[in-house]
Backbone as JSON Lines, residues from 0, in Angstrom:
{"i":0,"aa":"M","n":[-45.43,16.57,202.81],"ca":[-45.4,17.58,202.83],"c":[-44.76,18.3,201.64]}
{"i":1,"aa":"T","n":[-44.74,18.6,200.67],"ca":[-44.54,19.35,200.14],"c":[-44.29,21.34,200.18]}
{"i":2,"aa":"I","n":[-43.0,21.57,200.23],"ca":[-42.49,23.4,200.66],"c":[-42.37,23.85,199.06]}
{"i":3,"aa":"F","n":[-42.61,24.76,198.55],"ca":[-41.85,25.07,197.04],"c":[-41.52,26.52,198.31]}
{"i":4,"aa":"A","n":[-40.91,26.92,197.4],"ca":[-40.03,28.64,197.36],"c":[-39.15,28.92,195.72]}
{"i":5,"aa":"T","n":[-39.14,30.04,196.5],"ca":[-37.96,30.89,195.44],"c":[-37.45,31.18,196.02]}
{"i":6,"aa":"G","n":[-35.65,31.87,195.07],"ca":[-35.12,32.09,195.72],"c":[-34.49,32.32,197.43]}
{"i":7,"aa":"S","n":[-35.04,34.06,197.67],"ca":[-34.33,33.95,198.92],"c":[-35.27,33.27,200.0]}
{"i":8,"aa":"E","n":[-36.74,32.91,199.57],"ca":[-37.32,32.01,200.8],"c":[-36.92,30.25,200.72]}
{"i":9,"aa":"V","n":[-36.1,29.89,200.21],"ca":[-35.58,28.74,200.3],"c":[-34.62,28.3,201.72]}
{"i":10,"aa":"P","n":[-34.31,29.45,202.42],"ca":[-33.84,29.14,203.16],"c":[-34.9,29.22,204.8]}
{"i":11,"aa":"I","n":[-36.18,29.78,204.36],"ca":[-37.36,29.8,205.35],"c":[-37.69,28.94,205.1]}
{"i":12,"aa":"A","n":[-37.91,28.0,203.83],"ca":[-38.46,27.13,203.53],"c":[-38.16,25.73,204.24]}
{"i":13,"aa":"V","n":[-36.56,25.72,204.08],"ca":[-35.58,24.45,204.87],"c":[-35.68,24.48,206.58]}
{"i":14,"aa":"D","n":[-35.97,26.18,207.01],"ca":[-36.34,25.94,208.12],"c":[-37.2,25.62,208.81]}
{"i":15,"aa":"A","n":[-38.76,25.78,207.9],"ca":[-40.13,25.37,207.87],"c":[-40.1,23.06,208.18]}
{"i":16,"aa":"K","n":[-38.77,23.11,207.08],"ca":[-39.06,21.52,206.95],"c":[-38.34,20.89,208.13]}
{"i":17,"aa":"K","n":[-37.81,21.29,208.83],"ca":[-37.16,21.64,209.91],"c":[-37.79,20.83,211.2]}
{"i":18,"aa":"L","n":[-38.51,22.38,211.11],"ca":[-39.73,22.34,212.49],"c":[-40.52,20.96,212.54]}
{"i":19,"aa":"L","n":[-41.11,21.04,210.72],"ca":[-42.05,19.99,210.52],"c":[-41.63,18.72,210.45]}
{"i":20,"aa":"D","n":[-40.71,18.31,210.33],"ca":[-39.98,17.14,210.54],"c":[-39.22,16.89,212.18]}
{"i":21,"aa":"A","n":[-39.15,17.67,213.03],"ca":[-39.22,17.23,213.96],"c":[-40.36,17.08,214.95]}
{"i":22,"aa":"Q","n":[-41.0,17.27,214.67],"ca":[-42.97,17.12,215.09],"c":[-43.37,15.41,213.67]}
{"i":23,"aa":"G","n":[-42.04,14.68,213.4],"ca":[-42.64,13.35,212.53],"c":[-43.58,14.14,211.2]}
{"i":24,"aa":"V","n":[-43.34,15.07,210.86],"ca":[-44.2,15.63,209.26],"c":[-42.74,15.14,208.62]}
{"i":25,"aa":"L","n":[-42.88,14.25,207.71],"ca":[-41.72,14.39,206.83],"c":[-42.22,15.01,205.58]}
{"i":26,"aa":"T","n":[-41.28,16.17,205.25],"ca":[-41.35,16.84,204.39],"c":[-40.07,17.18,203.28]}
{"i":27,"aa":"R","n":[-40.2,17.69,202.33],"ca":[-39.39,18.21,201.09],"c":[-39.39,19.79,200.76]}
{"i":28,"aa":"V","n":[-38.57,19.82,200.02],"ca":[-38.54,21.64,200.04],"c":[-37.83,21.37,198.41]}
{"i":29,"aa":"V","n":[-39.0,22.19,197.93],"ca":[-38.45,22.46,196.14],"c":[-38.11,24.18,195.88]}
{"i":30,"aa":"S","n":[-37.46,23.99,195.45],"ca":[-37.05,25.48,195.13],"c":[-37.69,25.4,193.28]}
{"i":31,"aa":"V","n":[-38.47,26.23,192.92],"ca":[-39.1,27.33,191.54],"c":[-38.36,28.25,191.55]}
{"i":32,"aa":"P","n":[-37.28,28.53,190.86],"ca":[-36.41,29.87,190.9],"c":[-37.61,30.61,189.3]}
{"i":33,"aa":"S","n":[-38.05,29.6,188.29],"ca":[-38.93,30.35,187.27],"c":[-40.05,29.99,187.0]}
{"i":34,"aa":"F","n":[-41.1,30.31,186.83],"ca":[-42.02,29.96,186.63],"c":[-42.65,29.42,185.25]}
{"i":35,"aa":"E","n":[-41.85,30.52,184.44],"ca":[-41.7,29.94,182.68],"c":[-40.83,29.13,182.72]}
{"i":36,"aa":"L","n":[-39.36,28.58,182.93],"ca":[-38.65,27.35,182.88],"c":[-39.65,26.36,183.66]}
{"i":37,"aa":"F","n":[-40.27,26.57,184.87],"ca":[-41.02,25.33,185.11],"c":[-42.46,24.52,184.25]}
{"i":38,"aa":"A","n":[-43.44,25.6,183.7],"ca":[-44.15,25.5,183.02],"c":[-43.55,25.19,181.07]}
{"i":39,"aa":"A","n":[-41.77,25.35,181.0],"ca":[-41.76,25.37,179.73],"c":[-41.32,23.25,179.87]}
{"i":40,"aa":"Q","n":[-41.43,22.79,181.3],"ca":[-41.19,21.45,181.39],"c":[-42.46,20.6,180.76]}
{"i":41,"aa":"S","n":[-41.93,19.31,180.59],"ca":[-42.97,18.43,180.18],"c":[-43.48,17.82,181.05]}
{"i":42,"aa":"A","n":[-45.19,18.04,181.06],"ca":[-46.49,17.75,181.45],"c":[-45.29,16.07,183.09]}
{"i":43,"aa":"D","n":[-45.06,14.91,182.26],"ca":[-44.15,14.42,182.97],"c":[-43.27,14.78,184.03]}
{"i":44,"aa":"D","n":[-42.63,15.37,183.45],"ca":[-41.67,16.32,184.45],"c":[-41.95,17.38,185.48]}
{"i":45,"aa":"R","n":[-43.15,17.63,185.33],"ca":[-43.55,19.03,186.58],"c":[-44.11,17.92,187.08]}
{"i":46,"aa":"A","n":[-45.12,16.81,186.92],"ca":[-45.48,16.15,188.1],"c":[-44.97,15.33,188.75]}
{"i":47,"aa":"A","n":[-43.68,15.07,188.29],"ca":[-42.45,14.36,188.81],"c":[-41.83,14.78,190.05]}
{"i":48,"aa":"I","n":[-42.03,16.88,189.93],"ca":[-41.35,17.9,190.4],"c":[-42.28,17.51,192.24]}
{"i":49,"aa":"I","n":[-43.53,17.82,191.02],"ca":[-44.52,18.95,192.17],"c":[-44.96,17.6,193.56]}
{"i":50,"aa":"G","n":[-45.08,16.06,192.56],"ca":[-44.75,15.31,193.48],"c":[-46.81,14.98,193.82]}
{"i":51,"aa":"T","n":[-46.85,13.6,194.63],"ca":[-47.3,13.19,194.78],"c":[-48.55,14.23,196.55]}
{"i":52,"aa":"A","n":[-47.28,14.78,197.51],"ca":[-48.02,14.81,198.99],"c":[-49.24,15.55,198.99]}
{"i":53,"aa":"P","n":[-49.96,15.04,199.76],"ca":[-51.46,15.43,200.01],"c":[-51.41,17.08,200.45]}
{"i":54,"aa":"V","n":[-50.25,17.98,200.91],"ca":[-49.93,19.11,201.41],"c":[-49.07,19.84,200.49]}
{"i":55,"aa":"K","n":[-49.42,20.4,199.66],"ca":[-48.52,21.48,198.97],"c":[-48.52,22.94,199.76]}
{"i":56,"aa":"V","n":[-47.38,23.54,200.52],"ca":[-47.05,24.69,200.73],"c":[-46.45,25.69,199.59]}
{"i":57,"aa":"A","n":[-47.04,27.08,199.54],"ca":[-45.94,27.97,198.41],"c":[-45.61,29.13,199.52]}
{"i":58,"aa":"V","n":[-44.38,29.56,199.33],"ca":[-43.51,30.35,200.6],"c":[-42.81,31.69,199.09]}
{"i":59,"aa":"E","n":[-43.39,32.22,199.41],"ca":[-42.96,33.95,198.39],"c":[-43.22,35.16,198.84]}
{"i":60,"aa":"A","n":[-42.12,35.98,198.78],"ca":[-42.1,37.4,199.53],"c":[-43.15,38.0,198.45]}
{"i":61,"aa":"A","n":[-43.98,37.88,197.65],"ca":[-44.7,38.03,196.58],"c":[-46.49,37.79,196.74]}
{"i":62,"aa":"V","n":[-46.9,38.12,195.77],"ca":[-48.13,37.96,195.67],"c":[-48.33,36.64,195.83]}
{"i":63,"aa":"R","n":[-49.69,35.94,195.07],"ca":[-49.8,34.23,195.44],"c":[-49.72,34.09,193.73]}
{"i":64,"aa":"Q","n":[-50.15,34.87,193.22],"ca":[-50.41,35.08,191.48],"c":[-49.03,34.07,191.08]}
{"i":65,"aa":"G","n":[-49.39,32.73,190.08],"ca":[-48.82,31.68,189.5],"c":[-49.16,30.63,190.12]}
{"i":66,"aa":"W","n":[-48.87,30.54,191.75],"ca":[-48.72,29.46,192.6],"c":[-49.39,28.36,192.61]}
{"i":67,"aa":"D","n":[-50.5,28.88,192.24],"ca":[-52.14,27.62,191.92],"c":[-51.57,26.49,191.42]}
{"i":68,"aa":"A","n":[-51.14,27.27,189.63],"ca":[-50.71,26.09,188.95],"c":[-49.52,25.0,189.55]}
{"i":69,"aa":"I","n":[-48.54,25.03,191.25],"ca":[-47.85,24.58,190.98],"c":[-48.4,23.56,192.76]}
{"i":70,"aa":"I","n":[-49.16,23.97,193.48],"ca":[-49.51,24.09,194.45],"c":[-51.1,23.62,194.75]}
{"i":71,"aa":"G","n":[-51.76,23.56,193.78],"ca":[-53.02,23.58,193.32],"c":[-54.45,25.03,194.64]}
{"i":72,"aa":"P","n":[-55.58,25.15,194.05],"ca":[-55.95,25.69,194.8],"c":[-56.44,25.15,196.24]}
{"i":73,"aa":"D","n":[-56.05,24.1,196.7],"ca":[-55.89,24.11,197.84],"c":[-54.97,24.07,198.53]}
{"i":74,"aa":"G","n":[-53.78,24.67,197.53],"ca":[-52.85,24.6,197.94],"c":[-52.47,25.7,199.67]}
{"i":75,"aa":"A","n":[-51.85,25.71,200.62],"ca":[-51.6,26.91,201.07],"c":[-50.5,28.17,200.25]}
{"i":76,"aa":"F","n":[-50.26,29.33,200.94],"ca":[-49.68,30.45,200.5],"c":[-49.37,31.17,201.9]}
{"i":77,"aa":"V","n":[-47.92,31.3,201.82],"ca":[-47.29,32.19,202.96],"c":[-46.47,32.91,202.54]}
{"i":78,"aa":"G","n":[-47.79,34.45,202.28],"ca":[-46.33,35.51,201.49],"c":[-47.05,36.52,201.38]}
{"i":79,"aa":"M","n":[-47.27,37.82,200.87],"ca":[-47.45,38.72,201.16],"c":[-49.04,38.92,199.97]}
{"i":80,"aa":"S","n":[-49.9,39.81,200.75],"ca":[-51.39,39.95,200.07],"c":[-51.67,41.0,199.79]}
{"i":81,"aa":"T","n":[-50.2,42.03,199.63],"ca":[-50.36,43.37,198.98],"c":[-49.05,43.88,198.75]}
{"i":82,"aa":"F","n":[-49.12,44.93,197.47],"ca":[-48.55,45.04,197.25],"c":[-47.81,46.96,197.41]}
{"i":83,"aa":"G","n":[-46.42,46.79,197.82],"ca":[-45.8,48.22,197.44],"c":[-45.18,48.74,199.01]}
{"i":84,"aa":"A","n":[-45.27,47.66,199.77],"ca":[-44.63,47.62,200.74],"c":[-42.99,47.67,201.02]}
{"i":85,"aa":"S","n":[-42.3,48.57,201.76],"ca":[-40.84,48.6,200.97],"c":[-40.3,49.38,202.87]}
{"i":86,"aa":"A","n":[-39.7,47.65,203.43],"ca":[-38.62,48.05,204.59],"c":[-37.38,47.33,204.33]}
{"i":87,"aa":"P","n":[-36.41,47.15,205.37],"ca":[-35.66,45.69,204.78],"c":[-36.52,44.35,205.17]}
{"i":88,"aa":"F","n":[-35.95,43.17,204.53],"ca":[-36.66,42.66,203.67],"c":[-36.9,41.65,205.17]}
{"i":89,"aa":"K","n":[-36.09,41.32,206.09],"ca":[-36.17,40.61,207.39],"c":[-37.47,41.17,208.94]}
{"i":90,"aa":"D","n":[-37.77,43.09,207.9],"ca":[-38.56,43.2,208.75],"c":[-39.93,42.75,208.38]}
{"i":91,"aa":"L","n":[-40.1,42.69,206.98],"ca":[-41.31,42.35,206.05],"c":[-41.82,41.15,206.02]}
{"i":92,"aa":"Y","n":[-40.73,40.59,206.37],"ca":[-40.97,38.96,205.87],"c":[-42.32,39.16,207.39]}
{"i":93,"aa":"R","n":[-41.26,39.55,208.05],"ca":[-41.79,39.48,210.04],"c":[-43.27,39.77,209.83]}
{"i":94,"aa":"H","n":[-43.38,41.03,209.7],"ca":[-44.92,41.8,209.63],"c":[-45.94,41.16,208.6]}
{"i":95,"aa":"F","n":[-45.01,40.28,207.62],"ca":[-46.19,39.34,206.61],"c":[-46.34,37.82,206.72]}
{"i":96,"aa":"G","n":[-45.33,37.33,208.08],"ca":[-45.84,36.31,208.31],"c":[-45.22,35.19,207.28]}
{"i":97,"aa":"I","n":[-44.27,35.81,207.12],"ca":[-43.21,35.17,206.33],"c":[-41.94,34.76,206.78]}
{"i":98,"aa":"T","n":[-42.04,33.21,207.76],"ca":[-41.54,33.03,208.55],"c":[-41.51,31.46,208.68]}
{"i":99,"aa":"P","n":[-40.09,30.18,209.19],"ca":[-40.42,29.3,209.68],"c":[-41.65,29.01,209.75]}
{"i":100,"aa":"E","n":[-41.97,29.97,211.19],"ca":[-42.83,29.16,212.0],"c":[-44.21,28.82,211.34]}
{"i":101,"aa":"K","n":[-44.57,30.41,210.67],"ca":[-46.24,30.55,209.82],"c":[-45.76,29.5,208.92]}
{"i":102,"aa":"V","n":[-44.9,29.8,208.47],"ca":[-45.08,28.46,206.65],"c":[-45.52,26.65,207.55]}
{"i":103,"aa":"A","n":[-44.31,26.25,208.88],"ca":[-44.98,25.33,209.57],"c":[-46.38,25.3,210.11]}
{"i":104,"aa":"E","n":[-46.57,26.33,210.97],"ca":[-48.47,26.49,210.66],"c":[-49.17,26.38,209.97]}
{"i":105,"aa":"A","n":[-48.91,27.19,208.67],"ca":[-49.64,26.4,207.19],"c":[-50.31,25.73,206.87]}
{"i":106,"aa":"A","n":[-48.35,24.84,206.89],"ca":[-48.82,23.48,206.83],"c":[-49.25,22.4,207.43]}
{"i":107,"aa":"L","n":[-49.34,22.77,208.28],"ca":[-49.69,21.47,209.78],"c":[-51.44,22.08,209.95]}
{"i":108,"aa":"S","n":[-52.04,23.33,209.65],"ca":[-52.87,23.47,209.29],"c":[-54.15,22.99,207.81]}
{"i":109,"aa":"K","n":[-53.28,22.3,207.14],"ca":[-53.64,21.42,206.08],"c":[-53.68,19.57,206.2]}
{"i":110,"aa":"L","n":[-53.33,19.57,206.95],"ca":[-53.19,18.42,207.33],"c":[-54.7,17.8,208.17]}
{"i":111,"aa":"P","n":[-54.67,16.47,207.67],"ca":[-56.47,16.0,208.18],"c":[-55.83,16.22,209.3]}
{"i":112,"aa":"K","n":[-57.74,16.55,210.29],"ca":[-57.59,16.97,211.72],"c":[-57.76,14.96,212.23]}
């Protein structure tokens, strides 16, 4: 399992990894701070970063746009589905389910039953 995140979402991804690892689901976290720089890498480098994990999850305090190139159309996305919300970030994250627990839940939902 691989969890991808940008800037401020990385700690959430790391905490989700801890939850998943505790359940015996080995997980790695990959930070993708810039889609543009990632896309500029060679195809081999991008493939090495993305890896071959059957489950890929993106965590983003914004919309899914751009993540499908990394997680694929079947990847899980934890983030906002609307635009324009305003509040302290911790309140927004909780409201939109951008939490370690929700990331772990989304990841587990993609595992074969």
